[in-house]
C-alpha positions in Angstrom: -19.3 11.0 -34.5 -16.8 12.8 -32.3 -13.3 11.3 -32.2 -12.7 9.7 -28.8 -10.2 11.6 -26.7 -7.0 9.5 -26.2 -5.5 9.0 -22.8 -2.1 7.5 -21.9 -1.6 6.1 -18.4 2.0 5.6 -17.3 2.1 2.6 -15.1 -0.3 -0.3 -14.5 -0.5 -0.4 -10.7 -3.9 -0.7 -9.1 -4.4 3.1 -9.3 -3.7 3.1 -13.1 -5.8 0.1 -13.8 -8.7 1.4 -11.7 -8.5 4.8 -13.5 -8.4 3.1 -16.9 -11.6 1.2 -15.9 -13.4 4.3 -15.0 -12.4 6.4 -18.0 -13.1 3.5 -20.4 -16.6 3.5 -19.1 -16.8 7.3 -19.8 -15.9 6.7 -23.5 -12.2 7.6 -23.5 -9.7 5.6 -25.6 -7.0 4.4 -23.2 -3.4 3.1 -23.6 -1.3 1.9 -20.7 2.5 2.0 -20.7 4.2 -0.3 -18.2 7.9 -0.5 -17.4 7.6 -4.0 -16.1 7.0 -7.1 -18.2 3.5 -7.6 -16.7 0.8 -5.4 -15.1 0.1 -4.7 -11.4 3.0 -2.6 -10.1 3.6 -3.6 -6.5 0.4 -5.6 -6.6 2.2 -8.4 -8.4 2.8 -12.1 -8.4 5.9 -14.2 -8.4 5.9 -17.8 -9.6 8.9 -20.2 -9.0 8.9 -23.9 -9.6 5.3 -24.6 -8.6 5.2 -21.9 -5.8 3.1 -18.7 -6.2 3.7 -15.6 -4.1 2.1 -12.2 -3.7 5.0 -9.8 -4.3 3.6 -6.9 -2.3 0.1 -6.4 -0.8 -1.3 -9.6 0.8 -4.8 -8.7 2.0 -7.6 -6.4 1.2 -9.2 -3.9 3.6 -12.1 -1.5 3.0 -13.4 -4.0 0.4 -16.4 -1.7 -0.2 -14.0 0.5 -2.2 -13.3 -2.5 -4.5 -17.1 -3.0 -4.8 -17.5 0.7 -5.7 -14.9 0.5 -8.4 -16.8 -2.3 -10.2 -20.2 -0.6 -9.5 -18.8 2.4 -11.4 -18.4 0.1 -14.4 -21.9 -1.3 -13.8 -20.8 -4.9 -13.2 -20.8 -7.0 -10.0 -17.4 -7.4 -8.3 -15.8 -10.5 -9.9 -13.2 -10.8 -7.1 -14.1 -13.5 -4.5 -13.2 -12.4 -1.0 -13.1 -14.3 2.2 -13.2 -12.5 5.6 -10.4 -13.1 8.1 -11.2 -13.8 11.7 -8.8 -14.1 13.5 -7.1 -11.3 11.4 -3.6 -12.4 12.2 -1.4 -13.7 15.0 1.5 -11.8 16.8 4.6 -13.4 18.1 6.5 -11.4 20.8 10.1 -12.2 21.6 10.6 -14.5 24.7 6.9 -15.5 24.6 6.4 -19.0 23.1 2.7 -18.8 22.4 1.5 -16.1 19.9 -1.5 -13.9 20.4 -4.4 -14.3 18.0 -6.0 -10.9 17.1 -9.7 -11.4 16.6 -12.2 -9.1 14.9 -14.8 -10.6 17.1 -14.3 -8.6 20.3 -15.5 -11.4 22.7 -12.8 -13.7 21.3 -10.3 -10.9 21.5 -11.1 -10.3 25.2 -10.6 -14.0 26.0 -7.3 -14.1 24.1 -5.8 -11.2 26.2 -7.7 -11.7 29.5 -4.5 -12.2 31.5 -2.8 -9.0 30.5 -5.7 -6.6 29.5 -8.9 -6.8 31.6 -12.2 -5.7 30.0 -10.6 -5.5 26.6 -13.8 -5.7 24.6 -15.2 -2.6 26.3 -11.9 -0.7 25.9 -11.7 -1.6 22.3 -15.3 -0.6 21.6 -14.6 2.8 23.2 -11.4 3.3 21.2 -12.9 2.2 17.9 -16.0 4.4 18.5 -13.8 7.5 18.7 -11.8 6.4 15.6 -15.0 5.5 13.7 -16.5 9.0 14.4 -13.4 10.6 13.0 -13.5 8.3 9.9 -17.1 9.0 9.1 -16.9 12.7 9.8 -13.9 13.2 7.5 -14.3 10.5 4.9 -16.4 12.6 2.5 -14.9 16.0 3.3 -11.2 15.2 3.4 -10.4 11.7 2.1 -12.8 11.6 -0.9 -12.5 15.3 -2.0 -10.5 17.1 -4.6 -9.1 20.5 -3.6 -8.4 23.4 -5.9 -5.9 24.9 -3.6 -4.7 25.0 0.0 -7.4 27.5 1.1 -10.1 25.2 -0.3 -8.6 22.3 1.7 -8.4 24.3 4.9 -12.0 25.4 4.5 -13.0 21.7 4.2 -11.0 20.9 7.3 -12.8 23.8 9.1 -16.1 22.0 8.4 -15.0 18.9 10.3 -16.4 18.8 13.9 -14.1 20.7 16.3 -13.9 17.7 18.6 -11.5 16.0 16.1 -9.0 18.9 16.1 -6.8 17.4 18.9 -6.5 14.2 16.7 -4.4 16.2 14.3 -1.8 17.1 16.8 -1.6 13.9 18.8 0.3 10.7 17.8 -1.3 7.3 17.2 0.8 6.0 20.1 -0.6 8.6 22.5 -4.1 7.3 21.6 -3.4 3.6 22.2 -1.4 4.5 25.4 -4.5 6.4 26.7 -6.9 3.6 26.0 -5.0 0.4 26.8 -2.8 -0.7 29.8 -0.6 -3.5 28.4 2.4 -2.8 26.2 1.4 -5.8 24.0 -2.0 -4.4 23.1 -0.6 -1.0 22.5 2.0 -2.5 20.1 -0.6 -4.6 18.3 -2.9 -1.7 17.7 0.1 0.3 16.4 1.2 -2.4 13.9 -1.0 -1.0 11.2 1.1 2.2 11.2 4.4 0.4 11.4 3.8 -1.9 8.5 2.4 0.9 6.4 5.9 2.3 6.5 5.7 4.7 9.4 5.9 4.6 13.2 3.0 5.2 15.6 5.2 7.7 17.5 5.2 10.0 14.4 1.9 9.0 12.7 -1.0 11.4 13.6 -3.7 9.9 15.8 -6.1 10.2 12.9 -4.7 7.0 11.6 -6.4 5.1 14.4 -9.1 5.1 11.8 -7.2 2.2 10.3 -7.9 0.1 13.4 -11.5 1.0 12.9 -11.5 -0.3 9.4 -9.6 -3.5 10.2 -11.7 -4.4 13.3 -15.1 -2.8 12.9 -15.7 -1.3 9.5 -15.3 -4.2 7.0 -12.2 -6.0 8.4 -9.4 -7.8 6.4 -10.1 -10.1 3.5 -8.1 -12.7 1.6 -8.6 -13.0 -2.2 -9.4 -16.4 -3.7 -6.6 -17.2 -6.1 -4.2 -14.7 -4.5 -4.1 -10.9 -4.6 -3.0 -10.8 -8.2 -6.5 -12.0 -9.1 -7.6 -8.3 -8.7 -5.1 -7.3 -11.4 -6.1 -10.2 -13.7 -9.8 -9.4 -13.5 -9.4 -5.7 -14.3 -7.0 -6.4 -17.1 -9.4 -8.9 -18.6 -12.2 -6.3 -18.7 -9.9 -3.6 -20.1 -8.5 -5.9 -22.8 -12.1 -6.8 -23.9 -12.8 -3.0 -24.1 -9.8 -2.5 -26.4 -7.4 -0.9 -24.0 -3.9 -1.3 -25.2 -1.1 -2.5 -22.9 2.5 -1.8 -23.9 5.0 -3.6 -21.6 8.7 -3.1 -21.1 8.2 0.6 -21.8 9.7 3.1 -19.4 9.0 6.8 -19.7 12.2 8.9 -19.3 11.2 12.3 -20.7 8.4 14.5 -22.1 7.8 17.1 -24.9 5.5 20.1 -24.4 3.8 22.4 -26.9 1.9 25.7 -26.2 1.9 25.0 -22.5 0.4 21.5 -22.8 2.1 18.1 -22.6 2.4 16.9 -26.1 4.2 13.5 -25.9 6.1 11.1 -23.7 9.6 9.7 -24.6 10.4 6.1 -23.6 13.8 4.6 -22.9 14.0 3.3 -26.5 13.5 6.8 -28.0 9.9 6.2 -29.0 7.4 9.1 -28.6 3.9 8.5 -27.4 1.2 11.2 -28.1 -2.3 11.6 -26.5 -4.8 14.3 -25.5 -4.5 13.6 -21.8 -1.8 11.9 -19.7 -2.0 10.2 -16.3 1.1 9.1 -14.3 0.7 6.2 -12.0 4.4 6.4 -11.3 5.2 8.1 -7.9 3.7 11.6 -8.1 6.6 13.3 -6.3 9.6 11.5 -8.0 8.0 11.7 -11.5 7.8 15.4 -11.2 11.5 15.5 -10.2 13.1 12.8 -12.3 11.1 13.0 -15.5 9.8 16.6 -15.5 12.9 18.0 -13.8 10.9 20.3 -11.5 13.1 22.3 -9.1 10.5 21.9 -6.3 11.0 18.1 -6.7 14.8 18.0 -7.1 16.6 15.1 -5.4 17.7 17.4 -2.6 14.0 18.4 -2.0 12.7 14.8 -2.4 15.3 13.6 0.1 13.9 16.1 2.7 10.4 14.7 2.4 9.1 12.0 4.7 9.0 8.7 2.9 7.6 5.3 4.1 10.1 2.6 5.0 11.5 0.4 2.3 10.5 -3.3 1.9 13.0 -6.1 2.3 11.2 -9.2 1.1 12.0 -12.9 1.0 10.0 -15.5 -0.9 10.6 -19.1 0.2 9.2 -22.4 -1.1 9.5 -24.8 1.8 9.1 -28.6 2.0 6.8 -29.6 4.9 3.7 -28.2 6.6 4.3 -25.7 9.4 1.7 -25.9 12.1 2.7 -22.8 14.0 2.0 -20.3 11.2 -1.4 -18.9 10.0 -2.1 -17.0 6.8 -0.9 -13.7 8.4 1.7 -13.5 11.2 3.8 -10.8 12.8 7.1 -11.4 14.6 8.2 -8.7 17.0 11.0 -8.0 19.5 10.5 -6.6 23.0 11.7 -3.0 22.5 9.1 -1.6 20.1 9.7 2.1 20.8 13.5 1.8 20.6 13.3 -0.2 17.4 10.8 2.1 15.7 12.8 5.2 16.6 16.0 3.9 15.0 14.9 1.8 12.1 14.0 4.8 9.8 17.4 6.3 9.7 19.7 3.4 10.4 22.6 2.9 8.0 22.9 -0.8 9.0 20.6 -3.7 8.7 18.5 -4.5 11.8 20.1 -7.2 14.0 16.9 -8.2 15.6 14.4 -7.4 12.9 10.6 -7.0 13.2 8.9 -8.7 10.3 5.6 -9.9 8.8 5.1 -13.5 7.5 2.4 -14.4 5.0 1.6 -18.1 4.2 -1.1 -18.0 1.6 -0.9 -21.8 1.2 -2.6 -22.0 4.6 -5.8 -20.7 2.9 -5.1 -21.7 -0.7 -3.1 -25.0 -1.0 -2.8 -24.5 -4.8 -0.1 -21.8 -4.0 2.4 -24.5 -3.2 3.1 -28.1 -4.3 1.5 -30.8 -2.2 3.1 -31.1 1.3 4.8 -27.7 0.9 4.2 -24.1 2.1 4.9 -20.7 0.4 6.4 -18.2 2.9 6.5 -14.5 2.1 8.5 -12.4 4.6 8.3 -8.6 4.7 10.8 -6.7 6.9 10.5 -2.8 6.8 14.0 -1.4 6.5 15.6 2.1 6.0 15.2 3.5 2.4 18.3 4.1 0.3 18.7 7.7 1.6 20.1 6.2 4.8 21.3 2.8 3.7 22.3 2.8 0.1 24.3 -0.4 -0.1 22.4 -3.7 0.2 25.3 -6.1 -0.6 24.5 -7.6 2.8 21.1 -8.8 1.8 22.0 -12.5 2.1 23.2 -11.8 5.7 20.0 -10.1 6.7 17.9 -12.8 5.0 19.8 -15.4 7.0 19.3 -13.5 10.2 15.5 -13.3 9.6 15.1 -16.9 8.5 17.2 -18.2 11.5 15.0 -16.1 13.9 11.8 -17.4 12.3 13.0 -21.0 12.4 13.8 -20.8 16.1 10.5 -19.1 16.9 8.3 -21.6 15.1 10.5 -24.6 15.8 11.0 -25.6 12.2 14.3 -25.7 10.3 13.5 -23.5 7.2 17.0 -23.6 5.8 17.1 -27.4 5.7 13.7 -27.5 3.9 14.0 -24.6 1.5 13.3 -25.6 -2.1 13.2 -22.1 -3.7 14.3 -18.7 -2.5 14.2 -15.1 -3.8 15.2 -11.9 -2.1 14.2 -8.4 -3.0 16.2 -5.7 -1.2 15.3 -1.9 -1.5 17.6 -1.9 -4.6 15.4 -4.4 -6.4 12.2 -2.7 -5.3 13.5 0.7 -6.6 14.7 -0.8 -9.8 11.5 -2.8 -10.6 8.8 -0.3 -9.7 10.5 3.1 -9.8 10.1 3.6 -6.0 12.0 6.6 -4.8 15.1 5.4 -3.0 13.3 2.2 -2.5 10.5 3.6 -0.3 7.8 0.9 -0.3 4.6 2.9 -0.2 5.6 6.4 -1.3 5.2 9.5 0.8 4.4 9.1 4.5 1.3 10.5 6.1 2.6 13.1 8.6 0.3 16.1 9.1 2.4 18.1 6.6 2.0 15.4 3.9 -1.8 14.8 3.9 -4.6 16.4 2.0 -3.6 19.4 0.0 0.0 19.1 1.4 0.5 15.9 -0.7 1.6 16.3 -4.4 -1.6 17.2 -6.3 -3.4 14.9 -8.7 -3.4 17.6 -11.3 -0.1 18.9 -12.6 0.9 22.5 -11.7 2.0 23.4 -15.2 0.5 21.1 -17.8 -3.3 21.2 -17.9 -3.6 17.8 -19.5 -1.3 15.9 -17.0 -2.7 14.1 -13.9 -1.5 11.7 -11.2 -2.9 8.7 -9.5 -1.5 6.4 -6.8 0.0 6.3 -3.4 2.0 9.6 -3.3 -0.8 11.8 -4.4 -4.3 12.2 -2.8 -5.6 10.7 -0.7 -2.7 8.4 0.3 -1.2 4.9 0.4 -2.7 1.4 0.5 -5.0 -0.4 -1.9 -8.3 1.2 -0.9 -6.7 4.7 -1.0 -5.4 4.2 -4.5 -8.9 3.1 -5.6 -10.2 6.3 -4.1 -7.4 8.1 -5.9 -8.6 6.7 -9.2 -12.1 8.1 -8.5 -10.7 11.5 -7.6 -8.5 11.9 -10.7 -11.4 10.6 -12.9 -13.7 13.3 -11.4 -11.0 15.9 -12.1 -10.6 14.8 -15.7 -14.3 14.7 -16.4 -14.7 18.2 -14.9 -11.8 19.5 -17.1 -12.5 17.6 -20.3 -16.0 16.3 -20.0 -17.5 12.9 -20.9 -16.9 11.6 -24.4 -19.8 11.4 -26.8 -19.4 8.2 -29.0 
């Protein structure tokens, strides 16, 4: 019997776990090294005195990619999902009543009838265009490996020519062309903003995200909380004999005869394997651990990174009628705010933020008569604002604003509180300068212009996750796991056992 090839995966984010699931099915022996004390990376869970919070991602989109992952393992999807409709509600400053954003277009039209006539027809037209782009490029661009830049450009050349203008227009120009009211334009742009970019810089191709949220699958909540995804995959992997080693941070490597030979952890221990996969950030790992000149701090700083997360986790006494499971709180100067937030060296005075209250759907997330409130405010990363000693001030600013807008005194009713500034996010999850979702998706950082999922020098080192192909977000990192698995199977074959 042939000895099973051994693989070490650095990091247990969703990309690393999904890759482990696929490669275990192919007969590889897998070990996972995790810096944190538990698996999941940003897809994690925080428990404090009876309250349970999603640390990062709070909903699932493109759920068919989650189904595909478990299909590849030949088991039914064990995750129980419930579709959202309405998807979320949006509070604009100086407007008391929020807008509910419905997936059902007839309901959406009724909600906005006073400010955007014929919204259902306009949305259908807008989503039809985005859907055509999605389906014409999904297989050729998003779900393909490239050997080199020429290979990528040839793939792009096979995309119908009508989509070429999409590459050179912004997402904002698309919503501006299709909708009249500023509110609708902003709402359809939120998907870009809260993915860590702005619609004024993000290419129009990302209107495909509106298509996936409203037409092609929608948004889903996970029964038991988002961390259930991690728990179910870990359960399968543990039963298969996959080893998990926690509190293990990789700080260096050894190579031999041109191949990666071993990893060095922060305690001085060496880890050897036949093949290595990094689920740490694909750009900063090359710079910080491999010391590649192309990924030096100076070069990394010049890349476009997604905004950093500033997150607040509140356990609150009392039930809050004005909040749904998903809520957005916005000001009235979206363009001005978006244009300055990226590079500001000070905390935003009137921040835009997202509020998740999973206890609205799953009461077990909070003690009886209480709510769990998770607040996410996108802020500048640490290239622009390095010092976050003012995190309590920003937190107070956000909580005071939220209390006023929902007419509920949060401070007076707070039972537990935890704040993660970009400093904590960087420290916990090795996020470059605190960037929440890795590299942004400008036209010069997509496809073959992103850090590759196969190392340039070591033929047995690969990458999976948000900063490699195809990009950021839970569905994308699941696709990333499929692409890197295909790459490994092509290079090293399936294992005969």
